[in-house]
Phi, psi and omega in degrees: 000145180292143179252146180257123181292140178290146179298146181298138181287138181288140178251348179213150181219143169254116188242124171264123188242115174269103186202130181271350181255119178297322180296314178297322178300311181296321181296316181291320178293327178295320177297323177294315181294328179296336177279007176087022182247134174278123188249129169249120191225159174222127177260132175231155183223023178209162180295313179302317181293323179296314180297319180295320182293331181292350175291340180265161179281136178224155176272329184199155175245125170254136185220133169291152180286321181242119174233133182308123179077004183206173178208159179296324179294322177294322178295322178299318178297322179295317181294320180296332182279353180294155177299322174235092182301155181251155171297145191221129178234130176270135177229129183207158176266350188216015183292137177278154183297323180294321178293319181296317179296319178297321179295320179293322175296333182271001175127352178291143181282333181189172172219145181226153171265142181297339178281355182221071183268005182297330181262017180297312182299310178295328178295320178295314180299318180294318181297319180292318180296317180296322179295317180293323176297319179297318178296321179295320178295318179299317180295318179295319178297320180294317179296322178294317179297318179295321179296317178296321179295316179296320179295319178295318179296321178296316180298319179295319179298317179296320179296317179296318179297319178298315180297318179297318181292319178299317180293322179295319178294318179298321179295320179292320177299317181294312186285318186264296183296314182298315180297319181293316180295321180294317177298318179296322180296319178296319181295317179295320178297324178296315179299318181299322182283331188257000179257137177258354180284124184296322182292319178296317180298321180296315180292322180294321179295319178296318179295322180297321179293321179295316180295319179299318178295321178296322178296316179298318178296319179295320177299315181295315179297317182296319180292323177294325179287316181215115181286093182297338179301338180296340177295340177269001178109154182296321181299312179297321181295317181289325176298316178297319179297317180297318180296315180294321179298315181295319181292323184282324187253346185065019175262127181301128182227117183251128177251129178231145180217149179277341182224142177286328177224152179220134173263109187242151178298158180303136177093330183294314178303319181294319178298315179296317181298312181294327177296313178296321180297315180294320180296316180292326176297316179295322178297317180299318185282321195236336195281329187055045184267159175245354181210136180228140176236137175239117182240124179243125181220153178228111183209143177053038177073015181233130174270129179235131176236119182241127176242119183231153177218166180252034184277201188281350179083173181247144173267158177301325180296328179295319182285336183271000181302139184297335181250026178274075187272342183299307180294319179299320178297325178296319178299312182295321179295320179297323181297333182297338178242021176076018182253187179209165181238133174246135181231126176229144184210148176209184180295343181267001179139184184229143177230128176242130182234124171260127178238131180227108172292116188290333178294334181260359182297122185277171184299328176041104185312134181306142179295352178260000182085168182291143173058034177231158179251145178292154177294147180261132182241152179281151182287138172190181177300321174254115187287355183260048185241163171254182181300147179250162180288000000 
């Protein structure tokens, strides 16, 4: 097994000593030197002198519990308030155990009685080592937090880039592929109307059906890439989604909203729409539900979207799967607008709630990219259509 080397023993120390007795000061420093440590020390006996001495670098602070006009506990508070606190040991001839324990809970590294200074040197070494370990943990925690923040920012950037790219592709399908297919459909229909040859009419009719099918496929792909229905507002989009879900799956789906229309910051409608879309997809695949509810509300400056079902529920193992990216993606997508996702599940069903404080909703780059306009679609039951014959 690998062995961990013990930290090198200190050979010198800079000690700030709060002590009103010169004799006690010399005695305590002698015990430190007896432990094989070269000591550089400064004794102070007042608050102003103590504060002034803290401007210099020290390895540790030793403090008497009672100093005329000052106290060790007050000195401890001053040390704790420093930008880089120092290890601190209380030394007293009369400190009570309850007071000593309270001081250690408040940040003191140790406490000693003046009648028992034999363990002063090891106590100092231990206090400094524990302090350095604490600083190392704090630094590691800070680096971990920064790493998580960078990872979250990267995930959000990737999500935004994906949305922008999806919208750009949908726009190209609408403008280029859609326009060409629609023109081709009109031309084939013209041939069908103006030809008297039965064989030509038969081939033209077959071609018209193929083009119509291609248009329908393009509409479906385009809508999956970019939900154009959102141009009519989030409420209309979710109502349309609930209706289509119920028609497609035969599962009762009820949509309720607190407002008929909502003015929402850029990016929030798309996040809410994709959250509902992912939730309904999971319900279709896994829930075996017979009833689904979608509730949209706006209250106290917070947008809430709740999707619930009465299905079989999720197990913890389902959420812990290494490739369970759908729910994780919802969390990251919610973060792009300053929101969060809560998921609860039991044998009676699953509830997913998206919450977005609108005051904190960030700018979130438009899914169409900077300085661009979304594609315009004609009104129909399916908003992702081109002109019809």
